[in-house]
C-alpha positions as CSV (number, residue, x, y, z in Angstrom):
1,M,16.0,-23.2,14.4
2,V,18.7,-24.1,16.9
3,L,18.5,-22.7,20.4
4,P,21.4,-22.2,22.8
5,T,21.9,-25.2,25.2
6,S,21.8,-22.8,28.2
7,T,18.2,-21.9,27.4
8,P,15.7,-24.3,29.0
9,I,13.2,-25.6,26.4
10,V,9.8,-26.3,27.8
11,C,6.7,-27.8,26.1
12,K,3.1,-26.8,26.8
13,N,2.8,-29.5,29.5
14,D,5.9,-28.3,31.3
15,Q,8.0,-31.3,30.1
16,P,11.6,-30.6,28.9
17,V,12.1,-31.1,25.2
18,Q,15.3,-32.0,23.4
19,E,16.7,-29.6,20.8
20,E,16.7,-32.3,18.1
21,T,12.9,-32.7,18.6
22,I,12.4,-29.0,17.9
23,I,14.6,-29.1,14.9
24,M,12.7,-32.2,13.5
25,A,9.4,-30.6,14.2
26,S,10.2,-27.5,12.2
27,K,11.4,-29.7,9.3
28,E,8.2,-31.7,9.5
29,D,6.2,-28.5,9.5
30,R,8.0,-27.2,6.5
31,L,7.4,-30.5,4.6
32,A,3.7,-30.5,5.6
33,K,3.3,-26.9,4.3
34,S,5.1,-27.7,1.1
35,K,2.9,-30.7,0.5
36,K,-0.2,-28.5,1.0
37,A,1.2,-25.9,-1.5
38,V,2.0,-28.6,-4.1
39,G,-1.6,-29.6,-4.9
40,S,-3.9,-30.9,-2.3
41,E,-6.0,-27.7,-2.5
42,P,-8.0,-26.8,-5.6
43,E,-6.7,-23.9,-7.6
44,H,-8.4,-20.5,-7.1
45,E,-10.3,-19.2,-10.1
46,S,-8.8,-16.2,-11.8
47,A,-10.2,-12.8,-11.0
48,F,-9.7,-11.8,-14.7
49,R,-12.2,-14.2,-16.3
50,P,-14.4,-12.5,-18.9
51,V,-17.5,-13.0,-16.7
52,R,-15.9,-11.3,-13.7
53,V,-14.6,-8.4,-15.9
54,K,-18.0,-7.8,-17.3
55,E,-19.5,-7.9,-13.8
56,F,-16.9,-5.4,-12.6
57,A,-17.6,-3.1,-15.5
58,T,-21.4,-3.2,-14.8
59,E,-20.8,-2.4,-11.1
60,V,-18.5,0.5,-12.1
61,K,-21.2,1.9,-14.4
62,N,-23.8,1.6,-11.7
63,E,-21.6,3.4,-9.2
64,F,-20.9,6.2,-11.7
65,G,-24.7,6.7,-12.0
66,K,-24.8,7.4,-8.2
67,I,-22.3,10.3,-8.4
68,V,-23.8,13.8,-8.0
69,W,-21.9,15.8,-10.5
70,P,-21.6,19.6,-10.0
71,A,-23.3,22.0,-12.4
72,K,-21.3,23.4,-15.3
73,K,-21.5,26.9,-13.7
74,Q,-20.0,25.7,-10.4
75,T,-17.2,23.8,-12.2
76,V,-16.2,26.8,-14.2
77,G,-16.3,29.1,-11.2
78,T,-14.2,26.9,-9.0
79,T,-11.7,26.3,-11.9
80,A,-11.4,30.1,-12.3
81,V,-10.7,30.5,-8.5
82,V,-8.0,27.8,-8.7
83,V,-6.3,29.4,-11.7
84,V,-6.3,32.9,-10.1
85,L,-4.9,31.6,-6.8
86,V,-2.2,29.7,-8.6
87,M,-1.2,32.8,-10.5
88,I,-1.2,34.9,-7.3
89,M,0.9,32.4,-5.5
90,S,3.4,32.0,-8.4
91,F,3.9,35.8,-8.5
92,Y,4.4,36.0,-4.8
93,L,6.9,33.1,-4.6
94,G,8.7,34.5,-7.7
95,A,9.0,37.9,-5.9
96,V,10.2,36.3,-2.7
97,D,12.8,34.2,-4.6
98,L,14.0,37.3,-6.5
99,L,14.3,39.4,-3.4
100,L,16.1,36.7,-1.4
101,G,18.4,36.0,-4.4
102,K,19.4,39.7,-4.5
103,L,19.8,39.9,-0.7
104,I,22.1,36.9,-0.6
105,G,24.0,38.2,-3.6
106,Y,24.5,41.5,-1.9
107,V,25.6,39.9,1.4
108,L,28.1,37.6,-0.4
109,R,29.8,40.5,-2.2
């Protein structure tokens, strides 16, 4: 990072700092970060180990047991309402499309 020379560079203790110092500091920071990434930290364990997958499946099964499922009668009733409303809307939109198509065709002739 190179800053213009007209910009005053001030450190935390209000001491002027040379541009070269800032450039060197950023290179040193990058080197330190790359050294950390190379191997000083232990590797993280995989989330897809068989034990973890089995644990996840068990938790999912337990959560599914907590779900309150609707009765068959309620499911069939709400499904019928959805199907009827979809049919009504499709007929309505089809009629509007047909009428607007005819109207625009009439205007353009």
